[in-house]
Structures are given as structure tokens and as C-alpha cells.
DSSP file (Angstrom, degrees, kcal/mol; ACC not computed):
  #  RESIDUE AA STRUCTURE BP1 BP2  ACC     N-H-->O    O-->H-N    N-H-->O    O-->H-N    TCO  KAPPA ALPHA  PHI   PSI    X-CA   Y-CA   Z-CA
    1    1 A M              0   0    0      0, 0.0     2,-0.3     0, 0.0     0, 0.0   0.000 360.0 360.0 360.0 132.0  107.2  -12.0  222.3
    2    2 A T        -     0   0    0      1,-0.1     2,-0.2     0, 0.0     0, 0.0  -0.667 360.0-111.1 -95.0 149.6  106.2  -12.3  218.7
    3    3 A A        -     0   0    0     -2,-0.3     2,-0.5     1,-0.0    -1,-0.1  -0.531  25.8-142.1 -77.0 143.8  105.0  -15.5  217.0
    4    4 A V        -     0   0    0     -2,-0.2     2,-0.2     2,-0.0    -1,-0.0  -0.934  16.6-125.4-109.5 126.6  107.3  -17.0  214.5
    5    5 A S        -     0   0    0     -2,-0.5     4,-0.1     1,-0.1     0, 0.0  -0.475  11.5-159.5 -70.0 136.4  105.8  -18.6  211.4
    6    6 A M        +     0   0    0     -2,-0.2    -1,-0.1     2,-0.1     3,-0.0   0.458  60.4 108.4 -93.3  -2.6  106.8  -22.2  210.8
    7    7 A E  S    S-     0   0    0      1,-0.1     2,-0.1     0, 0.0    -2,-0.1  -0.536  81.4-106.3 -75.1 140.0  105.8  -22.0  207.2
    8    8 A P        -     0   0    0      0, 0.0     2,-0.5     0, 0.0    -1,-0.1  -0.413  32.8-127.8 -64.9 139.8  108.7  -22.0  204.7
    9    9 A R        -     0   0    0     -2,-0.1     3,-0.0    -4,-0.1     0, 0.0  -0.768  15.3-141.6 -91.0 130.3  109.3  -18.6  203.2
   10   10 A M        -     0   0    0     -2,-0.5     5,-0.1     1,-0.1    -1,-0.0  -0.784  25.5-111.8 -90.8 129.5  109.4  -18.5  199.4
   11   11 A P    >>  -     0   0    0      0, 0.0     4,-1.6     0, 0.0     3,-0.7  -0.244  28.4-113.7 -57.1 150.5  112.0  -16.1  198.0
   12   12 A Q  H 3> S+     0   0    0      1,-0.3     4,-2.0     2,-0.2     5,-0.2   0.853 114.8  56.2 -56.7 -39.4  110.5  -13.1  196.2
   13   13 A D  H 3> S+     0   0    0      1,-0.2     4,-2.2     2,-0.2    -1,-0.3   0.854 105.0  52.5 -67.0 -32.0  111.8  -14.1  192.8
   14   14 A N  H <> S+     0   0    0     -3,-0.7     4,-3.1     2,-0.2     5,-0.2   0.886 106.7  53.7 -66.5 -37.7  110.1  -17.6  193.1
   15   15 A R  H  X S+     0   0    0     -4,-1.6     4,-2.6     2,-0.2    -2,-0.2   0.919 109.6  47.8 -61.2 -42.6  106.8  -15.8  193.9
   16   16 A S  H  X S+     0   0    0     -4,-2.0     4,-2.3     2,-0.2    -2,-0.2   0.915 113.4  47.1 -64.7 -43.6  107.2  -13.8  190.7
   17   17 A V  H  X S+     0   0    0     -4,-2.2     4,-2.6     1,-0.2    -2,-0.2   0.936 115.0  46.1 -62.3 -47.4  108.0  -16.9  188.7
   18   18 A F  H  X S+     0   0    0     -4,-3.1     4,-2.6     1,-0.2    -2,-0.2   0.877 111.5  51.7 -65.7 -38.0  105.1  -18.8  190.2
   19   19 A A  H  X S+     0   0    0     -4,-2.6     4,-2.0    37,-0.3    -1,-0.2   0.917 112.5  45.6 -65.1 -43.1  102.7  -16.0  189.7
   20   20 A S  H  X S+     0   0    0     -4,-2.3     4,-2.0     2,-0.2    -2,-0.2   0.919 114.4  47.9 -65.6 -43.1  103.7  -15.6  186.0
   21   21 A M  H  X S+     0   0    0     -4,-2.6     4,-2.3     1,-0.2    -2,-0.2   0.894 109.6  53.9 -64.5 -39.0  103.5  -19.3  185.5
   22   22 A G  H  X S+     0   0    0     -4,-2.6     4,-2.2     2,-0.2    -1,-0.2   0.897 106.9  51.0 -61.5 -41.4  100.1  -19.4  187.2
   23   23 A A  H  X S+     0   0    0     -4,-2.0     4,-2.1     1,-0.2    -1,-0.2   0.907 110.7  48.7 -62.8 -41.6   98.7  -16.7  184.9
   24   24 A R  H  X S+     0   0    0     -4,-2.0     4,-2.7     2,-0.2    -2,-0.2   0.870 108.2  54.6 -67.4 -35.4   99.9  -18.7  181.9
   25   25 A L  H  X S+     0   0    0     -4,-2.3     4,-2.9     2,-0.2    -2,-0.2   0.922 108.3  49.2 -60.8 -43.3   98.3  -21.9  183.3
   26   26 A A  H  X S+     0   0    0     -4,-2.2     4,-2.7     2,-0.2     5,-0.2   0.901 111.1  49.8 -62.9 -40.9   95.0  -20.0  183.6
   27   27 A I  H  X S+     0   0    0     -4,-2.1     4,-2.4     2,-0.2    -2,-0.2   0.945 113.4  45.3 -62.3 -48.3   95.3  -18.8  180.0
   28   28 A A  H  X S+     0   0    0     -4,-2.7     4,-1.9     2,-0.2    -2,-0.2   0.918 113.9  49.3 -62.7 -43.9   96.0  -22.3  178.7
   29   29 A R  H  X>S+     0   0    0     -4,-2.9     5,-2.1     1,-0.2     4,-0.6   0.932 112.9  46.7 -62.3 -45.5   93.2  -23.8  180.8
   30   30 A N  H ><5S+     0   0    0     -4,-2.7     3,-0.7     1,-0.2    -1,-0.2   0.875 108.6  56.7 -63.6 -36.5   90.7  -21.2  179.6
   31   31 A E  H 3<5S+     0   0    0     -4,-2.4    -1,-0.2     1,-0.3    -2,-0.2   0.887 109.0  44.4 -64.1 -37.9   91.8  -21.7  176.0
   32   32 A V  H 3<5S-     0   0    0     -4,-1.9    -1,-0.3    -5,-0.1    -2,-0.2   0.509 116.1-118.3 -85.8  -2.4   91.1  -25.5  176.1
   33   33 A G  T <<5 +     0   0    0     -3,-0.7     2,-0.3    -4,-0.6    -3,-0.2   0.815  63.3 138.0  79.3  33.2   87.8  -24.7  177.8
   34   34 A L      < -     0   0    0     -5,-2.1    -1,-0.2     4,-0.0     2,-0.1  -0.808  49.7-126.3-112.3 152.8   88.2  -26.5  181.1
   35   35 A T     >  -     0   0    0     -2,-0.3     4,-2.4     1,-0.1     5,-0.2  -0.406  37.8-104.3 -77.7 167.8   87.4  -25.6  184.7
   36   36 A Q  H  > S+     0   0    0      1,-0.2     4,-2.7     2,-0.2     5,-0.2   0.913 123.7  52.2 -59.3 -41.8   90.2  -25.8  187.3
   37   37 A T  H  > S+     0   0    0      1,-0.2     4,-2.2     2,-0.2    -1,-0.2   0.923 110.3  46.7 -61.1 -46.0   88.6  -29.0  188.6
   38   38 A A  H  > S+     0   0    0      2,-0.2     4,-2.4     1,-0.2    -1,-0.2   0.902 113.6  48.3 -65.1 -41.4   88.6  -30.6  185.1
   39   39 A M  H  X S+     0   0    0     -4,-2.4     4,-2.0     2,-0.2    -2,-0.2   0.916 109.8  52.8 -65.2 -42.0   92.1  -29.6  184.4
   40   40 A A  H  X>S+     0   0    0     -4,-2.7     5,-2.7     1,-0.2     4,-0.7   0.935 112.2  45.1 -57.2 -47.6   93.3  -30.9  187.7
   41   41 A E  H ><5S+     0   0    0     -4,-2.2     3,-0.7     1,-0.2    -1,-0.2   0.907 110.7  54.3 -62.2 -42.7   91.7  -34.2  187.0
   42   42 A A  H 3<5S+     0   0    0     -4,-2.4    -1,-0.2     1,-0.2    -2,-0.2   0.818 115.3  38.3 -64.1 -32.0   93.1  -34.3  183.4
   43   43 A I  H 3<5S-     0   0    0     -4,-2.0    -1,-0.2    -3,-0.2    -2,-0.2   0.391 116.6-108.9-103.8   3.9   96.7  -33.8  184.6
   44   44 A G  T <<5S+     0   0    0     -3,-0.7     2,-0.3    -4,-0.7    -3,-0.2   0.835  76.6 113.4  80.3  35.0   96.5  -36.0  187.7
   45   45 A V      < -     0   0    0     -5,-2.7    -1,-0.3    -6,-0.2    -2,-0.1  -0.878  69.3 -94.8-128.9 166.0   96.6  -33.5  190.6
   46   46 A S     >  -     0   0    0     -2,-0.3     4,-2.6     1,-0.1     5,-0.2  -0.389  31.9-117.5 -74.8 158.7   94.0  -32.5  193.2
   47   47 A H  H  > S+     0   0    0      1,-0.2     4,-2.9     2,-0.2     5,-0.2   0.912 116.5  54.0 -60.5 -41.6   91.8  -29.4  192.6
   48   48 A R  H  > S+     0   0    0      1,-0.2     4,-1.8     2,-0.2    -1,-0.2   0.914 110.0  46.5 -60.1 -43.6   93.4  -27.7  195.6
   49   49 A A  H  > S+     0   0    0      2,-0.2     4,-1.6     1,-0.2    -1,-0.2   0.946 113.1  48.7 -63.9 -47.7   96.9  -28.3  194.3
   50   50 A Y  H  X S+     0   0    0     -4,-2.6     4,-2.2     1,-0.2     3,-0.4   0.922 108.7  53.8 -59.6 -43.9   95.9  -27.0  190.8
   51   51 A H  H  X S+     0   0    0     -4,-2.9     4,-2.0     1,-0.2    -1,-0.2   0.898 107.1  51.9 -56.9 -40.8   94.3  -24.0  192.3
   52   52 A S  H  <>S+     0   0    0     -4,-1.8     5,-2.5    -5,-0.2     6,-1.2   0.810 106.8  54.0 -68.7 -28.1   97.5  -23.2  194.1
   53   53 A Y  H ><5S+     0   0    0     -4,-1.6     3,-1.1    -3,-0.4    -2,-0.2   0.941 110.2  45.6 -68.4 -46.3   99.5  -23.4  190.9
   54   54 A E  H 3<5S+     0   0    0     -4,-2.2    -2,-0.2     1,-0.3    -1,-0.2   0.849 110.8  53.8 -66.0 -33.0   97.2  -20.9  189.1
   55   55 A K  T 3<5S-     0   0    0     -4,-2.0    -1,-0.3    -5,-0.2    -2,-0.2   0.590 114.8-118.6 -76.3  -8.8   97.4  -18.6  192.2
   56   56 A G  T < 5S+     0   0    0     -3,-1.1   -37,-0.3    -4,-0.4    -3,-0.2   0.699  81.1 120.5  80.8  18.6  101.2  -18.7  192.0
   57   57 A Q  S   <S+     0   0    0     -5,-2.5     2,-0.3    -6,-0.2    -4,-0.2   0.710  77.1  19.4 -86.8 -21.8  101.6  -20.3  195.4
   58   58 A R  S    S-     0   0    0     -6,-1.2     2,-0.3   -40,-0.1    -2,-0.2  -0.966  80.8-107.9-144.6 156.7  103.4  -23.4  194.2
   59   59 A G        -     0   0    0     -2,-0.3    -6,-0.1    -3,-0.1   -41,-0.1  -0.637  40.1-107.2 -85.0 147.4  105.3  -24.6  191.2
   60   60 A L        -     0   0    0     -2,-0.3    -1,-0.1    -7,-0.1   -10,-0.0  -0.578  36.9-115.9 -72.7 128.5  103.7  -27.1  188.8
   61   61 A P     >  -     0   0    0      0, 0.0     4,-2.1     0, 0.0     3,-0.3  -0.332  20.5-119.5 -63.8 149.2  105.2  -30.6  189.1
   62   62 A V  H  > S+     0   0    0      1,-0.2     4,-2.9     2,-0.2     5,-0.2   0.885 112.9  56.4 -56.4 -42.0  107.0  -31.8  185.9
   63   63 A E  H  > S+     0   0    0      1,-0.2     4,-2.1     2,-0.2    -1,-0.2   0.894 108.8  46.5 -60.7 -39.8  104.6  -34.8  185.6
   64   64 A A  H  > S+     0   0    0     -3,-0.3     4,-2.2     2,-0.2    -1,-0.2   0.882 111.7  51.4 -69.4 -38.4  101.6  -32.5  185.6
   65   65 A L  H  X S+     0   0    0     -4,-2.1     4,-2.6     2,-0.2    -2,-0.2   0.922 110.8  48.3 -62.7 -44.8  103.3  -30.2  183.0
   66   66 A V  H  X S+     0   0    0     -4,-2.9     4,-2.8     1,-0.2     5,-0.2   0.901 110.6  51.3 -62.9 -41.3  104.1  -33.2  180.8
   67   67 A A  H  X S+     0   0    0     -4,-2.1     4,-2.6    -5,-0.2     5,-0.3   0.906 111.5  47.4 -62.5 -40.7  100.5  -34.4  181.1
   68   68 A M  H  X S+     0   0    0     -4,-2.2     4,-2.4     2,-0.2     6,-0.8   0.922 113.3  48.0 -66.5 -43.8   99.2  -31.0  180.1
   69   69 A A  H  X S+     0   0    0     -4,-2.6     4,-1.2     4,-0.2    -2,-0.2   0.922 116.9  42.6 -62.8 -44.8  101.6  -30.7  177.1
   70   70 A D  H  < S+     0   0    0     -4,-2.8    -2,-0.2    -5,-0.2    -1,-0.2   0.928 120.6  39.4 -67.6 -46.9  100.7  -34.2  175.9
   71   71 A R  H  < S+     0   0    0     -4,-2.6    -2,-0.2    -5,-0.2    -3,-0.2   0.855 131.8  21.9 -75.8 -36.4   97.0  -34.0  176.4
   72   72 A F  H  < S-     0   0    0     -4,-2.4    -1,-0.2    -5,-0.3    -3,-0.2   0.323  97.1-119.8-118.8   6.5   96.3  -30.5  175.3
   73   73 A E     <  +     0   0    0     -4,-1.2    15,-0.4    -5,-0.2     2,-0.4   0.833  54.4 162.5  55.1  35.6   99.3  -29.7  173.1
   74   74 A V        -     0   0    0     -6,-0.8     2,-0.6    13,-0.1    13,-0.2  -0.697  46.2-112.3 -84.0 137.1  100.3  -26.8  175.3
   75   75 A D     >  -     0   0    0     11,-3.3     4,-2.0    -2,-0.4     3,-0.3  -0.586  21.3-155.8 -73.8 115.6  103.9  -25.6  174.9
   76   76 A A  H  > S+     0   0    0     -2,-0.6     4,-2.5     1,-0.2     5,-0.2   0.862  93.0  55.4 -62.0 -37.0  105.7  -26.5  178.1
   77   77 A A  H  >>S+     0   0    0      1,-0.2     4,-3.0     2,-0.2     6,-1.0   0.873 107.2  50.8 -64.2 -35.7  108.3  -23.8  177.6
   78   78 A W  H  >5S+     0   0    0      7,-0.3     4,-1.5    -3,-0.3    -2,-0.2   0.930 110.4  48.2 -67.6 -44.3  105.6  -21.2  177.4
   79   79 A I  H  <5S+     0   0    0     -4,-2.0    -2,-0.2     1,-0.2   -55,-0.2   0.941 121.4  36.1 -59.2 -47.2  104.0  -22.4  180.6
   80   80 A L  H  <5S+     0   0    0     -4,-2.5    -2,-0.2    -5,-0.2    -1,-0.2   0.919 139.0   8.4 -73.6 -45.0  107.3  -22.4  182.4
   81   81 A L  H  <5S-     0   0    0     -4,-3.0    -3,-0.2    -5,-0.2    -2,-0.2   0.536  90.8-115.2-120.8 -11.1  109.0  -19.4  180.9
   82   82 A G     << +     0   0    0     -4,-1.5    -4,-0.3    -5,-0.8     2,-0.2   0.669  69.3 137.7  80.2  15.6  106.6  -17.5  178.8
   83   83 A T        -     0   0    0     -6,-1.0    -1,-0.3     2,-0.1    -2,-0.1  -0.579  56.3  -0.7 -94.9 160.3  108.6  -18.2  175.6
   84   84 A K  S    S-     0   0    0     -2,-0.2     2,-0.3    -3,-0.1     3,-0.0  -0.348 105.4 -50.2  61.6-141.1  107.2  -19.3  172.3
   85   85 A A        -     0   0    0      1,-0.1    -7,-0.3    -2,-0.0   -10,-0.3  -0.821  42.7-108.1-127.2 165.0  103.4  -19.6  172.1
   86   86 A V  S    S+     0   0    0     -2,-0.3   -11,-3.3     1,-0.2     2,-0.3   0.929 110.4   7.8 -55.7 -46.9  100.7  -21.3  174.2
   87   87 A R  S >  S-     0   0    0    -13,-0.2     3,-1.9    -9,-0.1    -1,-0.2  -0.930  88.0-106.6-133.2 157.1  100.3  -23.7  171.3
   88   88 A A  T 3  S+     0   0    0    -15,-0.4   -14,-0.1    -2,-0.3    -2,-0.1   0.830 115.7  49.0 -56.2 -37.8  102.4  -24.1  168.2
   89   89 A A  T 3  S+     0   0    0      2,-0.1    -1,-0.3    -4,-0.0     2,-0.2   0.283  90.7 111.9 -88.6  12.0   99.9  -22.6  165.8
   90   90 A H  S <  S-     0   0    0     -3,-1.9     2,-1.2     1,-0.1     3,-0.1  -0.502  73.2-116.6 -95.4 158.1   99.2  -19.5  167.9
   91   91 A D     >  +     0   0    0      1,-0.2     4,-1.9    -2,-0.2     3,-0.2  -0.722  31.0 179.6 -90.7  89.8   99.9  -15.9  167.3
   92   92 A F  H  > S+     0   0    0     -2,-1.2     4,-2.4     1,-0.2    -1,-0.2   0.842  79.2  56.9 -63.8 -34.9  102.3  -15.0  170.2
   93   93 A E  H  > S+     0   0    0      2,-0.2     4,-2.2     1,-0.2    -1,-0.2   0.914 106.9  49.3 -63.9 -41.5  102.7  -11.4  169.1
   94   94 A A  H  > S+     0   0    0      1,-0.2     4,-2.5     2,-0.2    -2,-0.2   0.910 109.8  51.9 -63.1 -41.4   99.0  -10.9  169.3
   95   95 A L  H  X S+     0   0    0     -4,-1.9     4,-2.6     1,-0.2    -2,-0.2   0.912 109.3  49.2 -61.9 -42.7   98.9  -12.4  172.7
   96   96 A K  H  X S+     0   0    0     -4,-2.4     4,-2.4     2,-0.2    -1,-0.2   0.900 111.0  50.5 -63.5 -40.0  101.7  -10.1  173.9
   97   97 A R  H  X S+     0   0    0     -4,-2.2     4,-2.6     2,-0.2    -2,-0.2   0.907 111.1  49.0 -63.5 -41.1   99.8   -7.1  172.5
   98   98 A I  H  X S+     0   0    0     -4,-2.5     4,-2.6     2,-0.2     5,-0.2   0.939 112.1  47.3 -64.0 -47.1   96.6   -8.1  174.3
   99   99 A E  H  X S+     0   0    0     -4,-2.6     4,-2.6     1,-0.2    -2,-0.2   0.905 113.9  48.0 -61.5 -41.6   98.5   -8.6  177.6
  100  100 A T  H  X S+     0   0    0     -4,-2.4     4,-2.5     2,-0.2    -1,-0.2   0.923 111.9  49.5 -64.1 -45.2  100.2   -5.2  177.2
  101  101 A S  H  X S+     0   0    0     -4,-2.6     4,-2.1     2,-0.2    -2,-0.2   0.914 112.6  47.1 -61.6 -44.7   96.9   -3.5  176.3
  102  102 A L  H  X S+     0   0    0     -4,-2.6     4,-2.8     2,-0.2     5,-0.2   0.931 112.4  49.5 -63.5 -45.8   95.1   -5.0  179.3
  103  103 A D  H  X S+     0   0    0     -4,-2.6     4,-2.7     1,-0.2     5,-0.2   0.895 110.2  50.9 -61.5 -39.8   98.0   -4.1  181.7
  104  104 A Q  H  X S+     0   0    0     -4,-2.5     4,-2.6     2,-0.2    -1,-0.2   0.918 111.9  47.6 -63.5 -42.2   98.0   -0.5  180.4
  105  105 A R  H  X S+     0   0    0     -4,-2.1     4,-2.0     2,-0.2    -2,-0.2   0.926 112.6  48.0 -64.0 -45.9   94.3   -0.2  180.9
  106  106 A L  H  <>S+     0   0    0     -4,-2.8     5,-2.9     1,-0.2     4,-0.3   0.920 114.9  46.2 -62.0 -44.0   94.4   -1.7  184.4
  107  107 A N  H ><5S+     0   0    0     -4,-2.7     3,-1.0     3,-0.2    -2,-0.2   0.910 110.8  51.9 -66.0 -42.1   97.3    0.5  185.4
  108  108 A A  H 3<5S+     0   0    0     -4,-2.6    -1,-0.2     1,-0.3    -2,-0.2   0.864 117.3  38.7 -62.5 -36.0   95.7    3.7  184.0
  109  109 A E  T 3<5S-     0   0    0     -4,-2.0    -1,-0.3    -5,-0.2    -2,-0.2   0.369 109.3-124.9 -95.7   4.1   92.5    3.0  185.9
  110  110 A E  T < 5 +     0   0    0     -3,-1.0     2,-0.5    -4,-0.3    -3,-0.2   0.900  53.2 160.4  51.7  47.2   94.4    1.8  189.0
  111  111 A I      < -     0   0    0     -5,-2.9     2,-0.5    -6,-0.2    -1,-0.2  -0.863  26.8-157.5-102.8 130.6   92.5   -1.5  189.0
  112  112 A K        +     0   0    0     -2,-0.5    37,-0.9    -5,-0.0     2,-0.3  -0.929  18.6 166.6-108.2 127.3   94.0   -4.5  190.9
  113  113 A I        -     0   0    0     -2,-0.5    35,-0.1    35,-0.1     2,-0.0  -0.963  40.0 -97.8-134.7 156.5   93.0   -8.0  189.9
  114  114 A K     >  -     0   0    0     33,-0.3     4,-2.4    -2,-0.3     3,-0.5  -0.333  35.3-114.3 -70.5 154.0   94.4  -11.4  190.8
  115  115 A S  H  > S+     0   0    0      1,-0.2     4,-2.5     2,-0.2     5,-0.1   0.859 115.5  53.0 -60.7 -37.7   96.7  -13.0  188.2
  116  116 A E  H  > S+     0   0    0      1,-0.2     4,-1.5     2,-0.2    -1,-0.2   0.847 110.5  47.9 -68.6 -30.2   94.3  -15.9  187.5
  117  117 A K  H  > S+     0   0    0     -3,-0.5     4,-1.9     2,-0.2    -2,-0.2   0.865 110.1  51.8 -74.3 -37.4   91.5  -13.4  186.8
  118  118 A R  H  X S+     0   0    0     -4,-2.4     4,-2.6     1,-0.2    -2,-0.2   0.923 108.7  52.6 -60.9 -43.1   93.9  -11.4  184.5
  119  119 A G  H  X S+     0   0    0     -4,-2.5     4,-2.5     1,-0.2    -2,-0.2   0.876 105.8  53.3 -59.9 -38.7   94.6  -14.7  182.7
  120  120 A A  H  X S+     0   0    0     -4,-1.5     4,-2.1     2,-0.2    -1,-0.2   0.897 109.9  47.5 -65.3 -39.9   90.9  -15.3  182.2
  121  121 A I  H  X S+     0   0    0     -4,-1.9     4,-2.7     2,-0.2     5,-0.2   0.936 112.3  49.1 -66.2 -45.8   90.5  -11.9  180.6
  122  122 A V  H  X S+     0   0    0     -4,-2.6     4,-3.0     1,-0.2     5,-0.2   0.908 110.3  52.2 -59.9 -41.4   93.5  -12.4  178.4
  123  123 A A  H  X S+     0   0    0     -4,-2.5     4,-2.5     2,-0.2    -1,-0.2   0.911 111.2  46.0 -62.2 -43.0   92.2  -15.8  177.4
  124  124 A R  H  X S+     0   0    0     -4,-2.1     4,-2.2     2,-0.2    -2,-0.2   0.930 114.7  47.4 -63.6 -45.0   88.8  -14.4  176.4
  125  125 A W  H  X S+     0   0    0     -4,-2.7     4,-2.0     1,-0.2    -2,-0.2   0.921 113.7  47.1 -62.9 -44.8   90.4  -11.6  174.5
  126  126 A Y  H  X S+     0   0    0     -4,-3.0     4,-2.9     2,-0.2     5,-0.2   0.896 109.0  54.5 -65.4 -40.1   92.8  -13.9  172.7
  127  127 A Q  H  X S+     0   0    0     -4,-2.5     4,-2.3    -5,-0.2    -1,-0.2   0.915 107.7  50.6 -60.0 -42.0   89.9  -16.3  171.8
  128  128 A S  H  <>S+     0   0    0     -4,-2.2     5,-2.6     2,-0.2     4,-0.4   0.918 110.7  49.6 -60.7 -42.9   88.0  -13.4  170.2
  129  129 A H  H ><5S+     0   0    0     -4,-2.0     3,-1.4     1,-0.2    -2,-0.2   0.939 110.2  49.4 -60.2 -47.8   91.2  -12.6  168.3
  130  130 A V  H 3<5S+     0   0    0     -4,-2.9    -1,-0.2     1,-0.3    -2,-0.2   0.874 112.7  48.1 -60.5 -38.0   91.6  -16.2  167.1
  131  131 A E  T 3<5S-     0   0    0     -4,-2.3    -1,-0.3    -5,-0.2    -2,-0.2   0.454 116.1-115.4 -84.4   0.2   87.9  -16.3  166.0
  132  132 A G  T < 5 +     0   0    0     -3,-1.4     2,-0.4    -4,-0.4    -3,-0.2   0.654  66.0 143.9  78.2  15.5   88.2  -13.0  164.2
  133  133 A R      < -     0   0    0     -5,-2.6    -1,-0.3    -6,-0.2     2,-0.2  -0.723  51.7-120.7 -89.9 137.6   85.8  -11.1  166.4
  134  134 A E        -     0   0    0     -2,-0.4     2,-0.6     1,-0.0    -1,-0.0  -0.561  20.3-142.3 -73.8 137.7   86.5   -7.5  167.2
  135  135 A V        -     0   0    0     -2,-0.2     2,-0.2     4,-0.0    -1,-0.0  -0.912  18.2-156.6-102.6 122.2   87.0   -6.7  170.9
  136  136 A T     >  -     0   0    0     -2,-0.6     4,-2.0     1,-0.1     5,-0.2  -0.477  30.7-109.6 -92.7 165.1   85.5   -3.4  171.9
  137  137 A D  H  > S+     0   0    0      1,-0.2     4,-2.8     2,-0.2     5,-0.2   0.877 121.8  56.8 -58.2 -37.5   86.4   -1.2  174.9
  138  138 A D  H  > S+     0   0    0      2,-0.2     4,-2.6     1,-0.2    -1,-0.2   0.888 103.7  52.7 -62.4 -38.9   83.0   -2.1  176.3
  139  139 A D  H  > S+     0   0    0      2,-0.2     4,-2.5     1,-0.2    -2,-0.2   0.954 112.3  44.1 -59.8 -50.2   83.9   -5.8  176.1
  140  140 A V  H  X S+     0   0    0     -4,-2.0     4,-2.6     1,-0.2    -2,-0.2   0.918 112.5  52.2 -63.1 -43.3   87.1   -5.3  178.0
  141  141 A H  H  X S+     0   0    0     -4,-2.8     4,-2.6     1,-0.2    -1,-0.2   0.923 110.4  48.6 -58.4 -45.4   85.4   -3.0  180.6
  142  142 A T  H  X S+     0   0    0     -4,-2.6     4,-1.9     2,-0.2    -2,-0.2   0.919 110.8  50.0 -62.2 -44.6   82.8   -5.8  181.2
  143  143 A W  H  X S+     0   0    0     -4,-2.5     4,-1.0     1,-0.2    -1,-0.2   0.913 112.2  47.8 -61.7 -42.2   85.4   -8.5  181.6
  144  144 A I  H >X S+     0   0    0     -4,-2.6     4,-1.1     1,-0.2     3,-0.8   0.931 110.6  51.1 -65.0 -44.3   87.3   -6.3  184.1
  145  145 A E  H 3< S+     0   0    0     -4,-2.6     3,-0.2     1,-0.2    -1,-0.2   0.835 105.8  57.1 -62.3 -32.8   84.2   -5.5  186.0
  146  146 A L  H 3< S+     0   0    0     -4,-1.9    -1,-0.2     1,-0.2    -2,-0.2   0.775 117.1  32.7 -69.0 -25.8   83.3   -9.2  186.2
  147  147 A V  H << S+     0   0    0     -4,-1.0   -33,-0.3    -3,-0.8    -1,-0.2   0.424  85.1 131.6-112.5   0.1   86.6  -10.1  187.9
  148  148 A R     <        0   0    0     -4,-1.1   -35,-0.1    -3,-0.2    -3,-0.0  -0.175 360.0 360.0 -57.7 145.8   87.3   -7.0  190.0
  149  149 A E              0   0    0    -37,-0.9    -1,-0.2   -35,-0.0   -36,-0.1   0.449 360.0 360.0 -79.0 360.0   88.3   -7.5  193.6
């Protein structure tokens, strides 16, 4: 007789939505320079809950999303759907190019990293772009090596 899990099963498409949203949460959090603990406190959720949002295990409550949008001027539509930009003044096209470039590199080298770690690399890369610093292949390689599973 096999054991039956009593945990609710999340449909595959919700996992994908939550994983994408979690990666965007990590990008936004890194951009404003907060730890997961500090962001959790700032938006009124526990660290454990916030961690599960970034990992894509749960959806972010509306109240927490509103708190993040109000406090840090993060675009709620971007967090939820990936539309527009992280913040109104940001270069969304550059962010898409950075994400594409990173994904191509990871796929070419057959490297697997967690979505929140991917988000941290994208955030660093984008921050360099915003500050006008050139990102070298060595920079990207170092960032990947720091977060590899």
C-alpha cells in the first residue's frame, strides 16, 4: 500500500506563475537592497512566508504586494505578470536582454540554478547597467559560480 500525501497539489501552471513571480520578487528585493528578512518585515509577512514567495511555492498576498508597491515604488503589474518595468523609470528592454543573455549562457553550459538565485544575478547585472558599469564575461561567470547548486 502506498502512502497518499495530504498536502494540496498545486497545478503545474500555478507553479510556473509562482516561480516567475518569485524570481521577480527577488529582483525587486535585490534592487532596493534588502535581505529577505528585511523585505518580509517591511511588507508585513513572516520571513518564512516571504521565502516561500521567492521560491515560487506560494502566491504573494495582495496586501503584501500593495505594501511593496507603496513603500518601494515597485510596479505591481510587473511583480504579478512581468509586464512593464520593475519601477517606472527603468529600462525594461535592457532587463529583458539581460535575462535572455543569462538564460542562454546557463542553457549553453547546462547549468541549473534556483529561480531566486537567477533573480539575484539578474539584479546585479541590471544594477551594473543602471550605474553604467560594463559587465564582463568574468563578472557573469563569477556570479553564476557563487550561486551554483
